[in-house]
C-alpha positions in Angstrom: -0.3 8.1 17.9 1.5 11.2 16.7 1.8 12.4 13.1 5.3 12.3 11.7 6.3 15.6 10.1 8.6 13.9 7.6 7.8 11.2 5.0 9.6 8.0 5.7 11.2 6.4 2.6 10.1 3.1 1.3 12.6 0.4 2.0 12.5 -3.2 0.7 16.2 -3.8 0.7 15.7 -7.0 2.6 14.1 -8.5 -0.5 15.7 -6.7 -3.5 16.9 -3.3 -4.4 14.4 -0.6 -5.3 16.0 -0.5 -8.8 15.6 -4.3 -9.3 11.9 -4.0 -8.1 11.0 -1.1 -10.4 12.8 -2.8 -13.4 10.8 -6.0 -13.3 8.9 -6.6 -16.5 5.2 -6.3 -16.8 3.4 -9.6 -17.5 0.0 -8.8 -19.2 -1.0 -12.5 -19.2 -1.2 -12.5 -15.4 -4.9 -11.6 -15.4 -6.3 -15.2 -16.0 -6.6 -16.0 -12.3 -10.4 -15.7 -11.8 -10.3 -12.2 -10.2 -13.2 -9.8 -10.5 -11.0 -7.2 -12.2 -7.8 -7.8 -14.1 -4.6 -6.7 -12.4 -2.0 -4.5 -14.0 1.6 -4.4 -12.8 2.3 -1.0 -11.4 5.8 -0.5 -10.0 5.9 2.8 -8.3 6.8 4.6 -5.0 3.8 6.5 -3.7 3.2 8.8 -0.7 0.9 7.3 1.9 -0.7 7.9 5.3 -1.1 4.7 7.4 -3.7 4.9 10.1 -3.8 2.8 13.3 -5.2 -0.8 13.0 -8.8 -1.3 14.0 -9.3 -1.5 17.8 -6.4 0.8 18.5 -6.8 4.5 19.2 -8.4 6.0 16.1 -6.3 8.7 14.5 -8.3 8.5 11.3 -11.0 10.9 12.4 -8.5 13.5 13.4 -6.8 13.1 10.0 -3.6 12.0 11.6 -1.5 8.9 10.8 2.0 8.0 9.9 3.2 9.5 6.7 5.5 7.3 4.7 6.1 5.9 1.2 5.0 2.5 0.0 5.9 0.6 -3.1 3.1 -0.6 -5.4 3.2 -4.0 -7.1 -0.1 -4.1 -9.0 -3.4 -2.3 -9.3 -6.9 -3.1 -10.5 -10.3 -1.4 -10.5 -10.9 -3.0 -7.1 -7.6 -2.4 -5.3 -3.9 -2.7 -5.2 -1.0 -4.6 -3.7 1.6 -2.7 -1.8 5.0 -3.3 -0.1 5.5 -1.7 3.3 8.2 -2.1 5.9 5.8 -2.7 8.8 3.1 -5.3 9.2 -0.4 -4.1 8.3 -3.7 -5.6 9.6 -7.0 -6.4 8.0 -9.3 -3.4 8.2 -6.5 -0.9 8.6 -6.9 2.2 6.4 -4.3 3.8 4.2 -4.5 6.9 2.1 -2.3 6.9 -1.0 -1.5 9.6 -3.5 -1.2 8.1 -7.0 1.0 9.5 -9.7 -1.9 11.5 -11.2 -2.1 13.4 -7.9 -5.4 11.8 -6.9 -5.8 10.6 -3.3 -7.4 7.2 -2.8 -8.4 5.4 0.4 -7.4 1.7 0.8 -8.4 -0.9 3.3 -6.0 -3.8 4.0 -7.6 -7.2 3.4 -4.5 -9.3 4.0 -0.8 -9.0 4.8 2.1 -11.4 4.4 5.7 -11.1 5.5 8.2 -11.4 2.6 11.4 -10.8 4.5 12.8 -8.9 7.4 11.1 -5.5 7.4 9.1 -6.2 4.2 5.4 -7.0 4.0 3.1 -7.4 1.0 -0.4 -6.2 1.6 -3.5 -6.7 -0.5 -5.8 -3.7 -0.3 -9.2 -2.7 -1.7 -10.3 0.7 -2.6 -13.0 2.2 -0.3 -14.8 5.5 -0.1 -13.2 7.9 2.4 -15.4 8.9 5.3 -16.8 12.4 4.9 
């Protein structure tokens, strides 16, 4: 897999416009669902590097991957939910740069198709390999 030199923009136009997505209200009562950590709505577009799924040629060790942008839906101490235009697979690693400039490593735990070219993925925070 080769590294893309340009960052691909996030696109969820099949579901709703980016403006509609980012304008959705935050619901603080959405934490009573038995999760380990409460979720907070986080509507943002963040830079990401998506690595090959487990079992495919590993580009993670070489520090290569596909640079793109993803939209965040919510975040907690344990992980975050993102929207991406391609299907992601459990165990797949993603590096995201949050608004504070900090890079975080995510591991996909599940992925569901929301529409044509739009997937919602639940990810947990993991420690990056040294």
